[in-house]
N, C-alpha and C positions, 0 to 999 in steps of 0.2 A: 526639567532644566535645573542644573545646579549652578550655584554662584559661589565665588570665593568670599571670604570674610571682608576683604577690601571692597569688593563690588557691593556687598550688602550694606556696608557703612556708607558708601556713596549714594546708593539708592534710598536708604532709610536712615538719614542722619539723625533723626530725633528718636530713634528706637532706644528704649532703655537697655541697660546691661542685663545679662542673664540674672535671674533671681534665685537665691539659694532655695532648695527644696523645703527648708524649714518654714518658709512662708506660704506653703501650699494651702489653698483655701482662703487666703487673706487678700486684702487690698493693700497695695504698696503705693505710696506717693513718692515720686521721683523729683529731684530738684529741677529747676528750670533749665539747667545745662545738661540734664539727664545723666550726671556723673555719680550721684549718690542718692540713697534712700533718705527721705526726710521723715516719713512716718509709715506705720503699717498697723493693720488690725483687721477685724472681721467686718465692721460696718463702714461702708463707703463714706457716709457723711461725717462720721467721727474722724476718720483718717484724713479726709480733706481738710476739715476744720483744724486738726492738729498741725498739718503741714502749713496752712496759712498762718496759724499762731506762731509757728517756728520761723516765720519770715519768708515763706515761699508762696507768694500770692497766686501763682499759676502753675501748680504741680501737675505733672503727668500722672494720671491715675491708671494703675494696672491691676487687673485681677490675676492672681497667680494660680494656675491650675496645677494639678499633681504631675508627677513624673510622666514623661512621654514614654510610650511603648517602644522598646528596642528589642527587635526579634530578628531571627534569621528567616530567610526565604527558602 
């Protein structure tokens, strides 16, 4: 089943924006409104603490994986 971007935004309103590949393998802390990154780094605890210190008491934490496979069938 495929869904449009509008449907995805409706079904998953708190989902963060796509993360640039340069952050692959890192943790990213998103702002409470999920509009921008507050902190990033390799260690979960350090990134979360940095986000809280930056004034974001409840960041959404996301582990960024590498590029997804795109291939033909």
